[in-house]
C-alpha positions in Angstrom: 4.0 83.3 78.2 3.4 84.2 74.6 7.1 84.8 74.1 8.0 81.3 75.3 5.5 79.5 73.0 7.5 77.6 70.3 6.7 78.5 66.7 4.8 75.9 64.6 7.0 73.7 62.2 6.6 75.1 58.7 6.8 71.6 57.2 4.4 69.0 58.6 5.7 65.4 59.0 3.1 64.2 56.6 4.4 66.5 53.8 7.9 65.3 54.3 6.8 61.7 53.9 4.9 62.5 50.8 7.8 64.3 49.3 10.1 61.3 50.1 7.7 59.0 48.3 7.6 61.3 45.3 11.4 61.5 45.2 11.6 57.7 45.4 9.2 57.2 42.5 11.0 59.8 40.4 14.3 58.0 41.1 12.7 54.7 40.0 11.2 56.3 36.9 14.5 57.7 35.8 16.6 54.7 36.8 16.5 53.3 33.2 17.6 55.2 30.1 15.6 55.6 26.9 15.9 52.9 24.3 19.3 53.2 22.5 17.9 52.7 19.1 15.4 55.6 19.6 18.2 57.8 21.1 20.3 57.1 17.9 17.4 58.3 15.7 16.9 61.3 18.0 20.6 62.3 17.8 20.7 62.0 14.0 17.5 64.0 13.5 18.3 66.9 16.0 19.7 70.0 14.3 21.4 71.2 17.5 22.7 68.2 19.4 23.0 68.3 23.2 25.9 66.8 25.1 24.0 63.5 25.4 22.9 63.5 21.7 26.5 64.2 20.6 27.6 61.2 22.7 25.1 59.0 20.8 26.1 60.5 17.5 29.7 59.5 18.1 28.7 56.0 19.1 26.7 55.7 15.9 29.6 56.8 13.8 32.0 54.4 15.5 30.8 51.4 13.5 30.0 49.4 16.6 27.0 47.0 16.6 23.7 47.8 18.3 24.4 45.6 21.3 27.7 47.3 22.1 26.1 50.7 21.6 23.3 49.8 24.0 25.8 48.7 26.7 27.9 51.8 26.4 24.8 54.0 26.4 23.6 52.3 29.6 26.9 52.9 31.3 26.9 56.5 30.2 23.4 57.2 31.4 24.0 55.5 34.8 27.0 57.8 35.3 24.9 60.9 34.9 23.6 62.9 37.9 19.8 62.8 38.4 19.2 66.3 36.9 21.0 65.3 33.7 19.1 62.0 33.5 16.0 64.0 33.8 17.3 66.2 30.9 17.9 63.1 28.8 14.2 62.1 29.2 13.1 65.7 28.5 15.0 65.7 25.2 13.6 62.3 24.4 10.0 63.4 24.8 10.6 66.7 23.0 11.9 64.7 20.0 8.8 62.4 20.2 6.4 65.4 20.3 8.1 66.9 17.3 7.8 63.7 15.3 4.1 63.3 16.1 3.4 67.1 16.0 1.7 66.8 19.4 2.1 69.4 22.2 4.6 68.4 25.0 2.7 66.5 27.6 2.6 67.6 31.2 4.8 66.1 33.9 2.3 63.4 35.0 1.9 62.2 31.4 5.7 62.2 30.9 6.1 60.0 34.0 3.4 57.6 32.8 4.8 57.4 29.3 8.3 56.9 30.5 7.1 54.1 32.8 5.4 52.3 29.9 8.5 52.7 27.7 10.8 51.2 30.2 8.4 48.4 31.0 8.0 47.4 27.4 11.8 46.9 27.1 11.8 44.4 29.9 8.8 42.3 29.1 7.9 40.2 26.1 4.9 41.1 23.8 1.7 39.8 25.3 0.4 36.7 23.6 -2.7 36.8 21.6 -5.9 36.2 23.5 -6.6 32.5 23.5 -9.5 31.3 21.5 -12.4 30.3 23.6 -12.8 26.5 23.6 -16.1 25.1 22.6 -18.3 23.7 25.3 -17.4 20.1 26.1 -20.1 17.6 25.0 -21.0 14.3 26.7 -21.0 10.9 24.9 -24.7 11.0 24.1 -24.4 14.4 22.4 -21.4 13.1 20.4 -23.3 10.0 19.3 -26.3 12.1 18.3 -24.1 14.4 16.2 -22.5 11.4 14.4 -25.9 9.9 13.6 -27.0 13.2 12.2 -23.9 13.4 10.1 -24.3 9.9 8.7 -28.0 10.3 8.0 -27.8 13.9 6.6 -29.6 15.2 9.7 -32.3 12.6 9.4 -33.1 13.5 5.8 -32.2 10.1 4.3 -35.1 8.0 3.3 -35.4 4.2 3.1 -34.6 4.2 -0.7 -31.3 5.9 0.0 -30.3 3.1 2.4 -31.4 0.5 -0.2 -29.3 2.3 -2.8 -26.3 2.3 -0.6 -26.8 -1.4 0.2 -27.1 -2.3 -3.5 -24.0 -0.2 -4.3 -22.0 -2.0 -1.7 -23.2 -5.5 -2.8 -22.5 -4.6 -6.4 -19.0 -3.4 -5.7 -18.4 -6.5 -3.6 -19.6 -8.7 -6.5 -17.2 -7.0 -8.9 -14.3 -7.4 -6.6 -15.1 -11.1 -6.1 -15.5 -11.6 -9.9 -12.1 -9.9 -10.6 -10.5 -12.1 -7.8 -11.9 -15.3 -9.3 -10.9 -14.4 -12.8 -7.4 -13.2 -11.8 -6.6 -16.2 -9.6 -8.9 -19.0 -10.7 -10.0 -18.2 -14.2 -9.2 -21.9 -15.0 -12.1 -22.9 -12.7 -14.5 -20.1 -13.7 -14.1 -20.7 -17.5 -13.8 -24.5 -17.4 -17.6 -25.3 -17.5 -18.0 -23.2 -20.7 -15.1 -24.8 -22.6 -15.5 -27.6 -25.1 -12.2 -28.3 -26.8 -13.8 -29.6 -30.1 -15.3 -26.2 -30.8 -12.0 -25.1 -32.3 -11.4 -28.4 -34.1 -11.6 -28.3 -37.9 -12.1 -32.0 -38.5 -13.9 -33.5 -35.6 -14.4 -37.3 -36.3 -17.8 -38.9 -36.6 -17.1 -42.4 -35.4 -19.6 -45.2 -36.2 -17.2 -48.2 -35.8 -13.5 -49.0 -35.2 -12.9 -49.2 -38.9 -14.2 -45.6 -39.5 -11.2 -44.2 -37.7 -8.3 -43.7 -40.1 -4.7 -43.2 -39.0 -3.4 -39.8 -39.9 0.2 -38.7 -40.5 0.1 -36.9 -37.1 -0.4 -39.1 -34.0 -3.7 -38.2 -32.3 -5.9 -39.0 -29.3 -9.6 -39.3 -30.2 -12.3 -39.5 -27.6 -15.8 -39.6 -29.3 -17.8 -39.2 -26.1 -16.4 -35.7 -25.4 -15.7 -34.9 -29.1 -11.9 -34.6 -28.7 -9.4 -35.0 -31.5 -6.0 -33.6 -30.3 -2.4 -34.2 -31.5 -0.1 -36.5 -29.5 3.5 -35.5 -28.8 5.9 -38.4 -28.6 9.0 -36.3 -28.8 9.7 -35.9 -25.1 12.8 -37.6 -23.7 12.9 -36.0 -20.2 10.6 -36.0 -17.2 11.5 -32.4 -16.3 8.2 -30.8 -15.4 9.0 -27.5 -17.0 9.7 -29.3 -20.3 6.5 -31.3 -20.0 4.6 -28.1 -19.4 6.0 -26.5 -22.6 5.1 -29.6 -24.6 1.5 -29.5 -23.4 1.1 -26.3 -25.3 1.1 -28.4 -28.5 -1.3 -31.1 -27.5 -1.4 -34.2 -25.3 2.1 -35.5 -24.2 3.3 -39.1 -24.1 5.2 -39.6 -20.8 8.7 -40.8 -21.9 9.2 -43.4 -19.1 6.2 -45.4 -20.4 5.7 -47.8 -23.3 4.4 -46.8 -26.7 1.1 -47.9 -28.3 1.6 -51.4 -29.8 3.9 -52.4 -26.9 3.0 -54.5 -23.9 2.8 -52.5 -20.7 1.2 -49.1 -19.8 1.4 -46.1 -22.1 0.7 -42.9 -20.2 -0.5 -39.6 -21.7 -0.9 -36.2 -20.0 -3.2 -33.4 -21.0 -4.5 -30.1 -19.4 -8.0 -30.1 -17.8 -8.1 -26.3 -17.6 -5.4 -23.8 -17.5 -4.8 -20.1 -17.1 -6.1 -18.4 -20.3 -3.1 -16.2 -20.4 -0.7 -19.1 -20.7 0.5 -20.1 -24.2 -1.0 -22.9 -26.3 -4.4 -23.8 -27.7 -4.9 -27.0 -25.8 -5.3 -25.6 -22.3 -8.7 -27.3 -22.0 -7.9 -30.6 -23.8 -9.2 -32.9 -21.0 -11.6 -30.6 -19.3 -14.5 -33.1 -19.9 -12.4 -36.2 -19.3 -14.2 -36.8 -16.0 -17.4 -37.7 -17.9 -15.8 -41.0 -19.1 -16.9 -44.1 -17.4 -15.9 -47.8 -17.7 -17.1 -49.2 -21.0 -16.4 -46.0 -23.0 -13.8 -46.1 -25.7 -11.0 -43.9 -27.0 -8.5 -44.1 -29.8 -4.8 -43.5 -30.3 -3.3 -43.2 -33.7 0.4 -44.0 -33.9 2.8 -45.4 -36.5 0.1 -45.6 -39.2 -2.2 -47.7 -37.0 -5.3 -47.1 -34.9 -5.3 -48.5 -31.3 -8.7 -48.8 -29.6 -9.0 -48.8 -25.8 -12.0 -49.6 -23.6 -12.1 -47.7 -20.2 -11.7 -50.2 -17.4 -11.1 -47.9 -14.4 -11.4 -44.3 -13.2 -9.6 -43.0 -10.2 -8.4 -39.8 -8.5 -4.9 -39.9 -6.9 -2.5 -37.3 -5.4 0.3 -36.0 -7.6 2.8 -38.1 -5.6 1.2 -41.4 -6.7 3.5 -42.2 -9.6 2.5 -45.9 -9.5 -0.2 -45.1 -12.1 2.7 -45.0 -14.6 3.5 -48.6 -14.0 2.0 -51.6 -15.9 -1.5 -52.5 -14.8 -1.7 -55.8 -13.0 -3.6 -58.5 -15.0 -3.4 -56.5 -18.2 -1.2 -57.0 -21.2 -1.4 -53.6 -22.8 -3.1 -50.5 -21.5 -3.2 -46.7 -22.1 -3.7 -44.2 -19.2 -5.0 -40.7 -19.7 -4.0 -38.3 -16.9 -5.1 -34.8 -16.2 -5.5 -32.4 -13.2 -8.5 -32.6 -10.9 -10.6 -30.6 -10.1 -10.3 -28.8 -13.4 -8.2 -25.7 -13.1 -6.2 -26.9 -10.1 -3.2 -29.1 -9.5 -4.5 -30.6 -6.3 -5.1 -34.2 -7.6 -4.8 -36.2 -10.8 -7.7 -37.9 -12.6 -6.6 -41.3 -14.0 -8.5 -43.0 -16.8 -7.2 -46.5 -17.7 -8.1 -48.1 -21.0 -7.6 -51.8 -22.0 -6.3 -52.3 -25.6 -9.0 -54.2 -27.5 -7.9 -53.5 -31.1 -5.7 -54.7 -32.6 -5.3 -57.9 -30.6 -2.6 -57.2 -27.9 -1.1 -60.7 -28.6 0.6 -59.1 -31.6 2.3 -56.4 -29.5 6.0 -56.2 -29.1 7.7 -56.4 -25.7 8.1 -53.1 -23.8 11.5 -51.6 -23.1 13.0 -53.2 -20.0 14.9 -50.0 -19.1 11.6 -48.0 -18.7 10.9 -49.7 -15.4 14.1 -48.4 -13.8 13.6 -44.8 -15.2 10.0 -44.6 -14.0 11.2 -45.3 -10.4 13.1 -42.0 -10.4 9.9 -40.0 -11.0 8.7 -38.3 -7.7 5.6 -36.4 -8.9 3.1 -36.4 -11.8 3.1 -33.2 -13.9 0.4 -30.6 -13.4 -1.2 -27.6 -14.9 0.9 -24.6 -16.0 1.4 -21.5 -13.7 -1.7 -19.6 -12.6 -2.2 -15.9 -13.4 -1.1 -15.2 -9.8 1.9 -17.5 -10.2 2.9 -15.8 -13.5 2.6 -12.3 -11.8 4.5 -13.1 -8.7 7.2 -14.9 -10.7 8.0 -11.8 -12.7 10.4 -9.0 -11.6 7.6 -6.4 -11.7 5.3 -8.6 -9.8 7.8 -9.2 -7.1 8.5 -5.5 -6.8 4.8 -4.6 -6.6 4.2 -7.3 -4.0 7.0 -6.0 -1.8 5.7 -2.4 -2.1 2.2 -3.6 -1.1 3.4 -5.7 1.8 5.7 -2.9 3.1 3.0 -0.3 2.7 0.5 -2.4 4.5 2.9 -3.0 7.3 3.6 0.7 7.7 -0.1 1.5 7.6 -0.7 -1.0 10.4 2.0 0.5 12.5 0.6 4.0 11.9 -2.9 2.8 13.1 -1.3 1.2 16.2 0.5 4.4 17.1 -2.8 6.3 16.8 -4.5 3.9 19.1 -1.7 4.2 21.7 -1.7 7.9 21.4 
């Protein structure tokens, strides 16, 4: 019986399976070759090159690029039998231990190190650990944080708020003041202007005989203390030419009669004008609106003094050119015309005076051709250009305005894009 009993199997099935698993893992570990760049370094530093190191040395000396060397090294390694692949890795770790002066690791460490080396070639470097986001806050917490920021964590007192308010109001006042001066300085300065303050020989008139004719024609208005030269040289109704003439005084409108002739003699003067415009008579008629029927004014012309008594006072639009025509029921009149309200060109103030001295019966007839030339006038002259008009009319002003408009448009588009985003 004992002779027929089979001998036990020297290798248990479980041991065979374990060995197979180990062989499979070893095959996987040595399936990939060491890094070609490191192998090149190893081959050049080794005093006694092995067959594999000599192969890498020859590749290094061939002048080929690293990508080509890597490809040929891979093909060479894959063609090696398993024992020589193991030899390649042994040489690799021996060279690494010599570089770091560390003892050669045992087989398990070699396997782990090799696995890490091959894995690092196939994977990208790990990204830096993401910064932990702050805890999300609800709307009430956000509003509270904003209030604390604005009020300096609640440390602002009432006086600080009052100071901020006063600063804002002060800056607003300065901006408004600059705006008014820049665009409407004619209106702002008009109440403070009296033309006669710059006159060197303001007349003191006690009677008609006390006014003497001067060599230069003048308009004299005792009530508002005005004595200003009259310009009779204009021969055109072009508004630009009239504007230029107004720099030298009050202008006789060329389509109307002259003093001493029957009909209506019309005269234009500034009420208030941009202080940066030329001329010293920008405020000639700024107080003309104070005249009322019954007041008198004087015109000196041709060595004579003509006295007129105010009979009407009206405000008309610039298009009402009928005020240049002869006044119905009157033989000889003089009309003083200026812009109204002072500093604007919206309307025209019309002061009509009836000639009372000398007697109009001695006047000469007016020019018959004046009536036809007056009919061609479409608008009454106004004030000169405003500060804004002068600025926008210049080349620099136009360029700056275009830049501001384009910049504002781009800023609006940017804000809209932010809102949409």
